C-alpha positions in Angstrom: -15.8 20.4 50.9 -19.6 22.5 50.4 -22.7 22.9 53.0 -25.2 22.8 50.2 -28.9 23.8 52.3 -30.1 23.4 55.4 -31.5 19.7 55.1 -33.8 19.0 58.2 -35.4 20.9 61.4 -36.4 19.2 64.2 -38.1 20.8 67.5 -38.4 18.9 71.0 -42.1 20.7 72.2 -43.8 20.4 75.5 -46.5 22.0 72.8 -46.8 19.2 70.6 -50.2 18.6 69.6 -50.3 22.6 69.0 -46.9 22.3 66.4 -48.4 18.8 64.9 -51.3 21.0 64.3 -49.3 23.8 62.8 -47.5 22.3 60.4 -50.3 19.9 59.3 -53.7 22.1 59.3 -52.2 25.4 58.8 -49.0 25.0 56.7 -50.4 21.7 54.9 -47.3 20.0 55.5 -47.3 16.3 54.1 -47.2 14.2 57.0 -44.9 11.4 56.9 -44.9 10.0 60.5 -47.5 10.2 62.7 -47.0 8.7 66.7 -47.5 9.6 69.8 -44.6 11.9 70.8 -43.2 12.3 67.1 -44.7 13.7 63.9 -42.5 14.2 60.7 -43.5 16.6 58.1 -41.8 17.2 54.6 -41.8 20.1 52.5 -41.9 20.9 48.9 -38.0 20.7 48.2 -37.6 17.4 50.3 -36.7 19.2 53.8 -37.9 17.4 56.8 -39.7 18.9 59.5 -39.2 16.8 62.7 -41.5 17.4 66.0 -41.4 15.8 69.2 -43.3 15.5 72.2 -42.2 15.3 75.6 -42.4 11.2 76.0 -39.9 11.3 72.9 -36.4 9.7 74.8 -34.6 9.6 71.9 -34.2 13.2 71.6 -33.3 14.1 75.4 -30.2 16.2 73.9 -32.1 18.8 72.3 -32.3 22.2 73.7 -34.9 25.0 73.9 -34.8 25.4 70.4 -34.7 23.8 67.0 -31.9 21.9 66.0 -31.1 22.4 62.2 -29.9 20.3 59.8 -27.2 21.3 57.2 -26.9 19.0 54.3 -23.2 18.4 53.3 -21.6 16.6 50.1 -18.9 15.1 51.8 -20.2 13.8 55.4 -16.3 12.1 56.4 -14.5 15.2 55.0 -16.6 17.8 56.4 -16.8 15.5 60.4 -13.2 15.2 60.3 -12.8 18.8 59.6 -15.3 19.6 62.2 -13.4 17.3 64.9 -9.9 18.7 64.2 -11.8 22.3 64.9 -12.7 21.1 68.2 -16.2 20.4 67.6 -17.8 17.9 69.8 -20.4 15.4 68.6 -23.3 13.5 70.2 -23.6 10.1 70.2 -22.4 7.9 67.4 -22.9 8.3 63.4 -26.2 7.5 62.4 -27.3 6.1 58.9 -31.1 5.0 57.5 -32.2 5.3 54.1 -29.1 6.4 52.1 -28.7 9.4 54.7 -25.8 9.6 57.6 -26.1 12.3 60.3 -24.2 13.1 63.4 -25.5 16.1 65.7 -22.9 17.8 67.4 -22.6 21.1 70.1 -21.9 24.0 67.8 -19.9 26.6 69.2 -22.9 29.1 70.3 -24.1 25.7 72.4 -26.6 24.4 70.6 -27.2 21.8 69.0 -27.1 21.1 65.1 -26.5 18.2 62.4 -24.5 17.6 59.3 -25.8 15.1 56.8 -25.2 13.4 53.8 -28.1 11.9 51.5 -26.5 9.3 49.1 
């Protein structure tokens, strides 16, 4: 089992337009998605940054700070180890575009996720 890198960061914010402008105009990140309550960006190394506005209902479980995704080499093994350690996952395992992920609540009460890319 190995955690390889940070792979994703998401934030739900009331300052949606300002954060979109920051990532797009100030940092010049590549924009992947531009919707009224969701904007996705990509860094040069492939890491994605997602910004969700107050009207986005799919990410109501996010806390007040950023949610960070950890890239793992074997999602099933890591998830089982975390479950055995008492870590509580949020929702079902999700899959799309060759990636598998699941959000969880860390011991500090913050939301994180593990992800495997195929």
